[in-house]
N, C-alpha and C positions, 0 to 999 in steps of 0.2 A: 504494501498500499503506500501511496506519495504523500507527501506533507501534504499535497492539493487536495486528497482525498480525504484525509484525516481533517484538515480544515472545512471541508466541503459539507463532511458528516455534522459540525459543529453548527454552520450555517443552516443545515437542514431542520435540526433540532430547532432553532429559533423560528424558522420559518412555521412549525407546529404548533410552539408556542404562542408566538405573535397572533395566530390566526384563533386562538382558544381565547387569549386577553383582548383581542380587538373587534372581533366580529359582530358581535352584539351590542356595542356601543354607538350610541346616537351622536351625531352632532353637538347635541346641545351636553351629552356624557363627555364630550373630547375637551370641552370647556373648562371642565373641573380641573383643581390643582389640589394637592396634597395640603399638610400642614402649614402653616406661617407663608401662605402664595406659592409655593415651590411652583415649578414649572407645569402648567396644564398639559393636559395628554396628546392635544395636538401638535403642542409643540416639541414634547419629546419623541413622537412619532415622524416628525418632519426634520426634529434633529438627526434623527437615525437614517433618515432617508438621504439627509447630505452625506452622512459619513458611508452610508453604502455606496454611494456615487463614487467618492473618493477612494472605497477599497477598488470599485471595478478601475479605476485609474491607476491605481497602484500595481495591477493585474495586465495592464496594458491596453484598455478598453476606454472608450472616450466618454466626456461627462455626461452625465444622464439626469441634470437636473437644469430647470431655468436658472439662469445665473441668479434671480432673485432669491433663489432659497439661500444662497450662500449669507446675505444679509438677514434673513427670516431666521435662518436655523443653524448657520455655522458656530461655532468656538466663539464664545463672546456676544452673540446677537444679543440685544436688547428685549427681553420678553414683554410681550402686549398681553396681560392678563384678560384685556376686554375683548380679544379676539378679532379686530377689527382688521387685520391687515394678513391674516392668514387664508389659503385655499381652503375648499371645503373639506372636512375631516375624510370623507370617501376618497377623495385623490389621494391626499396626503398616505391614508392606509394603503391603498391600491400600489400608490409608488412605491412605497417599503416593500411591499411582496414583490413585486415586479423586480426591483433590485436587488434582492438578496436570491431569488431565482437565477437570475444572470449570474450572481456570485457564484452560486452552485455550481451551473455549467462550465464557468470558466476554471474555478479552482479544480475539478474533475479532470481536466485537460493540459493542465499547466505543468512545467517540469518543475522538479526539485531545484534546478539549475537557477531559473526566473525567480521562485521564492529565496533563494539565498541570496540573491543580490542585496547589496546595502543601500539602505537611503542616503539621499545626498546629504551635504552639509546643511544646507540651508533646509531642511526638513523640522527644524525646531526640536520639538520634544522629541522624535523618532530617530533624527540624525546618527548614522552609523549602524541603526538596526537592521536584521533583515527585513527583508519584506514580508517573509512569513510569520516574524514576531509580531510585528506592526498589524497583521490580519488577524492574526490570535487577540490581542489588544483589543482591536475593533470588534469582533465577534463576542468578547467578555462585556465590553463598552454596551452591546445591544442587550446582553442579558440582564445586565446592572440595571439599565434604565426599564426593562421589560417588568423587573422587581418594583420599582416605583410605579409605573402602570397598575400593576397590580396592587399594590398598596390603595392608590386612591381608588380603584374598582370596588375595592370591600369595604374600604374604612369611610368613605365620603361617599360612594354612589350606593352602599348596601348590597353589591352583587356578591353574587358566589364568587369562590375561589375558580379559576377556570381550570386547573387542574391540581393534584397534590393532595 
């Protein structure tokens, strides 16, 4: 089994988890925040979509998001808890599923040599790290935020846990 196939397995797990976490949420639900006005669900899903596009770029694919998504959902983006500037939740949710499916497909075919290449010196936090390590970090980043969304689902929205 290649490194890419191992990483693809992790993204497949996330695809299933996020389907369970997000599928029954409404537009109104997506506006909900955790305690202390933590990020709303829609912003978290958009943020993950933005980083899934980044993963595809690391794997040699073109960017898969409208350039405005970086301003809306990128690291350091100012969160609008009033939801006035974000695309509809169905669009944001579908984008994450689409991008993660493409990541799985790409990871199943990429070589270990490609994943062993190191990030450039201008890659800030990731500089000098192998691409495989960055992809692993970002798949874990997804699951971390999935936990935040699950907490909002159960504690704020009163919905059942989607799994476990």
